C-alpha positions as CSV (number, residue, x, y, z in Angstrom):
1,X,15.6,6.3,5.7
2,X,19.2,6.9,5.0
3,X,20.5,10.1,3.5
4,X,20.4,8.7,0.0
5,X,17.7,9.7,-2.4
6,X,14.2,8.5,-1.9
7,X,11.2,8.4,-4.1
8,X,7.5,8.4,-3.4
9,X,4.4,6.9,-5.0
10,X,0.9,7.6,-3.8
11,X,-2.1,5.4,-4.3
12,X,-5.5,7.1,-4.1
13,X,-8.5,5.3,-2.6
14,X,-12.2,6.0,-2.8
15,X,-13.5,6.1,0.8
16,X,-17.0,5.2,-0.3
17,X,-15.8,2.4,-2.5
18,X,-13.9,0.9,0.4
19,X,-17.3,0.5,2.1
20,X,-15.9,0.3,5.6
21,X,-16.1,2.6,8.6
22,X,-12.4,1.7,9.1
23,X,-11.6,2.8,5.5
24,X,-7.8,3.2,6.3
25,X,-7.7,-0.4,7.4
26,X,-9.6,-1.5,4.3
27,X,-7.2,0.5,2.1
28,X,-4.1,-1.0,3.6
29,X,-5.5,-4.5,3.3
30,X,-6.2,-3.9,-0.4
31,X,-2.7,-2.4,-0.9
32,X,-0.9,-5.2,1.0
33,X,-2.9,-7.9,-0.6
34,X,-1.9,-6.8,-4.1
35,X,1.8,-6.3,-3.3
36,X,2.4,-9.2,-0.9
37,X,0.9,-11.8,-3.2
38,X,3.0,-10.6,-6.1
39,X,6.3,-9.9,-4.4
40,X,6.7,-9.0,-0.7
41,X,10.2,-7.8,-1.4
42,X,8.8,-4.7,-3.2
43,X,8.1,-3.3,0.3
44,X,11.5,-4.0,1.8
45,X,13.2,-0.9,3.2
46,X,10.3,1.5,2.7
47,X,8.2,4.0,4.7
48,X,4.4,4.2,4.5
49,X,2.6,7.5,4.8
50,X,-1.2,8.0,4.8
51,X,-4.1,10.3,5.3
52,X,-7.2,12.0,4.0
53,X,-6.5,14.5,1.2
54,X,-7.0,18.2,1.7
55,X,-10.1,18.0,-0.4
56,X,-11.5,15.3,1.8
57,X,-10.8,17.3,5.0
58,X,-12.5,20.3,3.3
59,X,-15.6,18.2,2.6
60,X,-15.1,18.4,-1.2
61,X,-14.1,14.8,-1.8
62,X,-13.9,11.3,-0.2
63,X,-10.3,10.4,-1.0
64,X,-7.7,8.6,1.1
65,X,-4.0,8.2,0.2
66,X,-1.3,5.8,1.1
67,X,2.2,6.7,-0.1
68,X,5.1,4.4,-0.3
69,X,8.6,6.0,0.0
70,X,11.6,4.0,-1.0
71,X,15.2,4.4,-2.2
72,X,14.4,1.9,-5.0
73,X,12.5,3.6,-7.9
74,X,12.3,0.3,-9.7
75,X,10.3,-1.2,-6.8
76,X,7.9,1.8,-6.9
77,X,7.5,1.3,-10.6
78,X,6.5,-2.3,-10.0
79,X,4.1,-1.3,-7.2
80,X,2.6,1.3,-9.6
81,X,2.1,-1.4,-12.3
82,X,0.5,-3.8,-9.8
83,X,-1.9,-1.2,-8.4
84,X,-2.8,0.1,-11.8
85,X,-4.0,-3.5,-12.6
86,X,-6.2,-3.9,-9.5
87,X,-9.9,-3.7,-10.2
88,X,-11.7,-2.7,-7.0
89,X,-14.3,-0.1,-6.2
90,X,-12.1,1.1,-3.3
91,X,-9.5,2.5,-5.7
92,X,-9.8,5.7,-7.6
93,X,-10.2,5.3,-11.4
94,X,-6.9,4.5,-13.1
95,X,-6.3,8.1,-14.4
96,X,-6.5,9.4,-10.8
97,X,-5.1,6.4,-8.9
98,X,-1.4,6.9,-8.9
99,X,0.0,10.1,-7.5
100,X,3.4,11.7,-8.2
101,X,5.6,13.1,-5.5
102,X,4.8,16.7,-6.3
103,X,1.1,16.0,-5.8
104,X,1.8,14.2,-2.5
105,X,3.9,17.1,-1.2
106,X,0.7,19.2,-0.7
107,X,-1.2,16.5,1.1
108,X,-1.3,16.2,4.9
109,X,0.1,12.7,5.0
110,X,1.5,11.3,8.3
111,X,4.2,8.6,8.7
112,X,2.4,5.4,9.4
113,X,5.0,2.6,9.3
114,X,8.4,1.4,8.3
115,X,9.1,-1.9,6.7
116,X,12.8,-2.8,7.2
117,X,15.3,-4.3,4.9
118,X,14.2,-7.9,5.9
119,X,10.6,-7.2,5.0
120,X,9.4,-6.8,8.6
121,X,7.2,-4.0,9.8
122,X,9.3,-2.8,12.6
123,X,8.0,0.7,13.2
124,X,4.2,1.3,13.4
125,X,2.2,3.2,16.0
126,X,-1.2,2.4,14.4
127,X,-2.6,-0.9,15.4
128,X,-4.8,-1.3,12.3
129,X,-1.9,-0.8,9.9
130,X,0.0,-3.6,11.6
131,X,-3.2,-5.7,11.7
132,X,-3.7,-5.3,8.0
133,X,0.0,-6.2,7.4
134,X,-0.3,-9.3,9.6
135,X,-3.6,-10.4,8.1
136,X,-2.5,-10.1,4.5
137,X,0.9,-11.7,5.2
138,X,-0.8,-14.7,6.8
139,X,-3.4,-15.0,4.1
140,X,-0.8,-14.9,1.4
141,X,1.1,-17.7,3.0
142,X,-2.0,-19.7,3.7
143,X,-3.2,-19.4,0.1
144,X,0.3,-20.0,-1.4
145,X,0.1,-16.5,-2.8
146,X,3.6,-15.5,-1.9
147,X,5.7,-14.9,-5.0
148,X,9.0,-15.5,-3.3
149,X,9.9,-18.5,-1.2
150,X,8.7,-22.0,-1.1
151,X,4.9,-22.4,-1.1
152,X,5.1,-26.0,-0.1
153,X,3.6,-27.1,-3.4
154,X,0.3,-25.3,-2.8
155,X,-1.7,-24.5,-5.9
156,X,-2.7,-21.0,-6.6
157,X,-6.3,-20.2,-7.2
158,X,-7.0,-19.1,-10.7
159,X,-7.9,-15.4,-11.3
């Protein structure tokens, strides 16, 4: 990121609720599905961080975190609103779902990916993060779930 101020928002996932051996992949699909279908532009010019929490590594919990870092706090606010509204067993309960930067600072998160200013994932060393991105991007276009751009007249499914 540039030297300007950045902001972070963490989203906490329940590993058991994700019900997948590849729970990181499942968490990213859930995150990308919610955001891309609403407004892919929310993820432009951001960094993604992820990892098991300290409590998970110590055997005291089963939590996984994905943090979005951006120079645009309004985008993070919209992402927070979107993720607060998602009803899925793979997400922590609403009161524990969204994590503030001071909480994230103590967690062992690693840099996972960068999404550039054009909305393309251009830095990613983890194949399943890129696969989750590609899958949800393709699915959103196929279903007409992209909020921006022409959906070719496709009808959105209710609910």
